[in-house]
Structure formats: structure tokens, C-alpha cells
VMD Tcl script that draws the C-alpha trace (Angstrom):
set ca {
  {-1.11 -5.23 6.43}
  {0.71 -7.76 8.60}
  {1.86 -10.70 6.33}
  {4.40 -13.60 7.81}
  {5.50 -11.61 10.12}
  {6.32 -7.91 7.96}
  {3.52 -5.71 8.23}
  {3.08 -3.54 5.12}
  {1.84 0.17 5.30}
  {0.55 1.05 1.11}
  {-0.68 4.24 0.19}
  {-3.21 3.09 -2.55}
  {-3.14 6.12 -5.04}
  {-4.68 6.16 -8.26}
  {-2.37 5.38 -11.80}
  {-1.92 9.10 -12.47}
  {-2.70 10.20 -8.56}
  {0.61 10.65 -6.54}
  {1.42 10.73 -3.20}
  {0.49 14.37 -1.05}
  {3.80 16.11 0.45}
  {1.77 14.90 4.11}
  {1.22 11.00 2.71}
  {5.69 11.35 1.76}
  {6.25 12.28 5.24}
  {3.71 10.04 7.25}
  {5.28 6.49 4.70}
  {8.54 7.76 5.59}
  {8.03 7.75 9.80}
  {6.72 4.93 8.88}
  {9.69 3.89 7.15}
  {12.27 5.14 9.60}
  {10.40 3.50 12.54}
  {10.92 -0.05 9.95}
  {7.83 -0.73 8.48}
  {8.17 -2.25 4.99}
  {6.28 1.50 2.67}
  {4.97 1.38 -0.81}
  {2.06 3.73 -3.05}
  {0.82 1.22 -4.93}
  {-1.13 2.86 -7.88}
  {-3.51 -0.50 -9.51}
  {-6.32 -2.25 -7.76}
  {-4.10 -6.42 -9.36}
  {-2.03 -5.25 -6.41}
  {-4.43 -5.95 -3.93}
  {-6.25 -8.76 -4.83}
  {-2.87 -10.97 -4.49}
  {-1.99 -8.87 -1.20}
  {-4.96 -9.53 0.78}
  {-5.43 -13.45 -0.70}
  {-9.03 -12.48 -2.90}
  {-9.14 -12.98 -6.04}
  {-9.74 -9.71 -7.64}
  {-12.69 -10.37 -8.77}
  {-13.31 -10.21 -5.03}
  {-12.08 -6.64 -5.17}
  {-13.56 -2.81 -5.56}
  {-12.31 -0.87 -8.39}
}
mol new
graphics top color blue
foreach p $ca { graphics top sphere $p radius 0.5 }
foreach p [lrange $ca 0 end-1] q [lrange $ca 1 end] { graphics top cylinder $p $q radius 0.2 }
display resetview
């Protein structure tokens, strides 16, 4: 996702799920390259970040 000149790589997970070792490695490689990375565990993060209303986001 690119917003306001920032590149953000996000791994979306269910509330109880954790990123796999491969996902951690991918996020770490992106971070070393200067990309902002994060893991989001709730769909409420998605709506504001994408500029949409929560009722428009899918579960």
C-alpha cells in the first residue's frame, strides 16, 4: 500500500494467528530494503488505512 509517499507492507492475520517463519522472513527483507512493515490482526486497521468506511470492508 502506498499512502502519502510511504510504502507499507502489511501481513493480515486473524486475531489468534501468527505469521509463519516465511512471512517473518519476507517482512524482514522488506524492512531491510527500507519498506515500512507491520502485521495487522483486526479488520478495523484496514478500513481507515485504505480510506474506506468499515461497513464497506469484508470480514
